[in-house]
C-alpha positions as CSV (number, residue, x, y, z in Angstrom):
1,M,-113.4,72.5,153.6
2,E,-115.7,70.0,156.0
3,S,-117.0,73.4,157.7
4,I,-118.2,74.9,154.4
5,I,-120.4,71.4,153.9
6,D,-122.0,71.9,157.6
7,N,-122.8,75.3,157.2
8,Y,-124.3,74.4,153.3
9,E,-126.6,71.4,155.2
10,Q,-127.1,73.0,158.1
11,A,-129.1,76.1,155.5
12,T,-130.8,73.6,153.7
13,Q,-132.1,71.9,156.8
14,D,-133.0,75.0,157.8
15,K,-135.0,76.2,154.7
16,K,-136.7,72.6,154.7
17,L,-137.9,73.7,158.2
18,D,-139.1,77.1,157.6
19,E,-141.1,75.6,154.2
20,A,-142.6,73.4,156.6
21,L,-143.3,75.6,158.8
22,L,-145.6,77.4,156.3
23,Q,-147.4,74.7,155.0
24,L,-148.7,74.1,158.7
25,A,-149.3,77.4,158.6
26,A,-151.1,77.8,156.1
27,I,-153.0,74.2,157.0
28,E,-154.0,76.4,159.9
29,L,-155.4,79.3,158.8
30,R,-158.2,77.1,156.3
31,I,-158.6,74.9,158.6
32,R,-160.0,78.1,161.0
33,E,-161.3,79.4,157.8
34,R,-163.6,76.3,157.4
35,Q,-164.3,76.1,161.2
36,E,-165.5,79.9,160.6
37,Q,-168.0,79.0,157.8
38,L,-169.2,76.3,159.7
39,E,-170.0,78.9,162.6
40,R,-171.9,81.3,160.3
41,M,-174.3,78.1,158.7
42,K,-174.5,77.0,162.3
43,G,-175.8,81.6,163.3
44,K,-177.4,81.0,160.5
45,S,-180.1,78.0,160.9
46,S,-180.6,78.2,164.6
């Protein structure tokens, strides 16, 4: 019985890790989009 609980806890931790990685990827994407926006604005002003 204990192994089923261990497996469940491990799966839950893996799911939380996956969700955290997805959130991080989304943040990185937003940062990259913002940087590209700023680069375009700089390009227009020069």
